[in-house]
VOPAGU-2260 file (C-alpha; in pm, 1 decimal, decimal comma):
REM VOPAGU-2260
SITE   aa  ch    i         X         Y         Z
SITE  UNK   A    0   10136,7    8736,7    9038,6
SITE  UNK   A    1   10183,7    9036,0    8871,6
SITE  UNK   A    2    9844,2    8990,4    8704,4
SITE  UNK   A    3    9669,8    8926,1    9039,8
SITE  UNK   A    4    9803,4    9257,2    9165,9
SITE  UNK   A    5    9727,3    9448,7    8848,7
SITE  UNK   A    6    9365,8    9299,8    8898,0
SITE  UNK   A    7    9349,7    9429,4    9259,0
SITE  UNK   A    8    9487,8    9752,0    9166,7
SITE  UNK   A    9    9231,4    9784,1    8918,1
SITE  UNK   A   10    8903,2    9708,2    9113,0
SITE  UNK   A   11    9024,4    9920,7    9403,7
SITE  UNK   A   12    9059,9   10188,6    9184,4
SITE  UNK   A   13    8695,4   10138,5    9055,6
SITE  UNK   A   14    8588,3   10088,8    9379,4
SITE  UNK   A   15    8736,9   10416,7    9469,4
SITE  UNK   A   16    8567,2   10575,6    9176,2
SITE  UNK   A   17    8217,8   10479,7    9240,5
SITE  UNK   A   18    8233,5   10634,8    9583,0
SITE  UNK   A   19    8159,4   10983,1    9479,5
SITE  UNK   A   20    7762,1   10925,4    9554,7
SITE  UNK   A   21    7851,5   10807,7    9898,3
SITE  UNK   A   22    7757,8   10984,2   10198,5
SITE  UNK   A   23    8086,5   10974,1   10296,2
SITE  UNK   A   24    8292,1   11006,8    9992,3
SITE  UNK   A   25    8643,0   11114,6   10075,7
SITE  UNK   A   26    8753,5   10865,5   10357,9
SITE  UNK   A   27    8659,8   10594,3   10101,6
SITE  UNK   A   28    8816,3   10718,4    9793,9
SITE  UNK   A   29    9126,6   10738,2   10002,5
SITE  UNK   A   30    9086,5   10423,4   10164,3
SITE  UNK   A   31    9038,8   10243,8    9827,0
SITE  UNK   A   32    9266,8   10439,8    9649,0
SITE  UNK   A   33    9539,3   10355,1    9897,9
SITE  UNK   A   34    9469,6    9984,8    9853,4
SITE  UNK   A   35    9509,0    9996,1    9478,8
SITE  UNK   A   36    9809,7   10177,6    9495,1
SITE  UNK   A   37    9978,3    9952,5    9743,4
SITE  UNK   A   38    9874,6    9661,6    9460,6
SITE  UNK   A   39    9991,5    9875,4    9185,1
SITE  UNK   A   40   10353,6    9929,8    9333,3
SITE  UNK   A   41   10330,9    9519,6    9438,2
SITE  UNK   A   42   10261,4    9436,1    9090,8
SITE  UNK   A   43   10619,0    9561,1    8991,2
SITE  UNK   A   44   10765,9    9444,2    9323,9
SITE  UNK   A   45   10745,3    9745,2    9548,5
SITE  UNK   A   46   10633,2    9720,5    9898,5
SITE  UNK   A   47   10698,6    9910,6   10208,2
SITE  UNK   A   48   10632,3    9764,7   10536,4
SITE  UNK   A   49   10587,0   10044,7   10720,7
SITE  UNK   A   50   10307,3   10168,4   10446,6
SITE  UNK   A   51   10118,3    9844,8   10460,7
SITE  UNK   A   52   10176,8    9849,6   10858,4
SITE  UNK   A   53   10017,8   10195,4   10860,3
SITE  UNK   A   54    9744,5   10097,1   10634,0
SITE  UNK   A   55    9663,1    9802,0   10808,4
SITE  UNK   A   56    9652,6   10011,3   11134,8
SITE  UNK   A   57    9409,6   10250,4   10988,9
SITE  UNK   A   58    9192,1    9990,9   10867,4
SITE  UNK   A   59    9168,4    9787,6   11183,9
SITE  UNK   A   60    9089,4   10091,9   11394,0
SITE  UNK   A   61    8828,7   10225,8   11155,6
SITE  UNK   A   62    8671,4    9815,2   11149,0
SITE  UNK   A   63    8704,4    9837,7   11540,9
SITE  UNK   A   64    8466,3   10140,0   11531,7
SITE  UNK   A   65    8206,6    9972,2   11334,4
SITE  UNK   A   66    8233,2    9616,8   11558,6
SITE  UNK   A   67    7963,5    9732,0   11761,3
SITE  UNK   A   68    7706,3    9772,5   11429,6
SITE  UNK   A   69    7853,8    9464,6   11332,4
SITE  UNK   A   70    7747,1    9259,6   11633,4
SITE  UNK   A   71    7411,4    9429,2   11627,4
SITE  UNK   A   72    7375,4    9304,0   11286,1
SITE  UNK   A   73    7409,5    8961,0   11417,2
SITE  UNK   A   74    7159,3    9027,5   11688,2
SITE  UNK   A   75    6913,5    9106,7   11426,9
SITE  UNK   A   76    6964,8    8781,4   11269,2
SITE  UNK   A   77    7192,3    8918,3   10992,0
SITE  UNK   A   78    6920,9    9079,8   10757,0
SITE  UNK   A   79    6981,1    9141,1   10429,8
SITE  UNK   A   80    7219,5    9404,1   10312,7
SITE  UNK   A   81    7132,2    9380,5    9927,3
SITE  UNK   A   82    6846,0    9623,5    9948,1
SITE  UNK   A   83    6834,1   10002,7    9935,0
SITE  UNK   A   84    6942,0   10224,7   10201,1
SITE  UNK   A   85    6641,8   10376,7   10447,3
SITE  UNK   A   86    6654,2   10561,3   10735,3
SITE  UNK   A   87    6478,3   10282,7   10913,8
SITE  UNK   A   88    6742,7   10039,1   10806,6
SITE  UNK   A   89    7079,3   10213,9   10903,5
SITE  UNK   A   90    7228,9    9838,3   10927,7
SITE  UNK   A   91    7237,5    9829,4   10513,7
SITE  UNK   A   92    7516,3   10117,8   10496,4
SITE  UNK   A   93    7692,1   10015,9   10836,3
SITE  UNK   A   94    7754,7    9632,2   10720,1
SITE  UNK   A   95    7825,2    9747,9   10365,1
SITE  UNK   A   96    8113,2    9972,8   10531,9
SITE  UNK   A   97    8224,9    9697,8   10773,2
SITE  UNK   A   98    8223,5    9459,7   10449,2
SITE  UNK   A   99    8460,2    9701,3   10239,8
SITE  UNK   A  100    8696,6    9746,3   10556,0
SITE  UNK   A  101    8719,8    9392,5   10590,2
SITE  UNK   A  102    8802,5    9351,5   10240,4
SITE  UNK   A  103    9055,4    9604,7   10263,0
SITE  UNK   A  104    9206,1    9452,7   10546,3
SITE  UNK   A  105    9233,7    9083,7   10371,7
SITE  UNK   A  106    9442,3    9274,1   10077,5
SITE  UNK   A  107    9675,9    9443,7   10265,4
SITE  UNK   A  108    9737,2    9184,1   10490,9
SITE  UNK   A  109    9790,5    8952,2   10202,0
SITE  UNK   A  110   10028,4    9194,6   10030,3
SITE  UNK   A  111   10223,0    9218,4   10399,8
SITE  UNK   A  112   10242,3    8861,7   10384,7
SITE  UNK   A  113   10367,2    8877,9   10044,5
SITE  UNK   A  114   10633,7    9116,8   10108,7
SITE  UNK   A  115   10765,8    8912,3   10358,6
SITE  UNK   A  116   10817,9    8656,7   10140,0
SITE  UNK   A  117   11006,9    8893,9    9903,6
SITE  UNK   A  118   11235,9    9093,8   10168,6
SITE  UNK   A  119   11044,9    9372,0   10222,2
SITE  UNK   A  120   11228,6    9732,0   10124,9
SITE  UNK   A  121   11464,8    9566,5    9888,3
SITE  UNK   A  122   11309,6    9752,8    9587,2
SITE  UNK   A  123   11213,1   10082,6    9771,1
């Protein structure tokens, strides 16, 4: 399990690193860096329930704010998000952001569940 946590930490640090050219890099760099840090600490058996719950809450609120765009994308017939971002296709950026948030949420919930299995706060 340690290798999985280290892999996730490296992956999310890389996600954070490539956000420098994003239209809104700071929030994404902080979020991906946060998830990377959570995974890195988890690799060594350190998890904090409040830190994880706070992160899950922030990601859920951010995801909810993009839910109307997600619904609009579904109504458009789920056009591809693999193309380049253009002014006439704002759904591309919004769906990529929604996907990134969903991925962060999955990882944070995974870390929370793993923490419940190993008695939260035992090491912190």
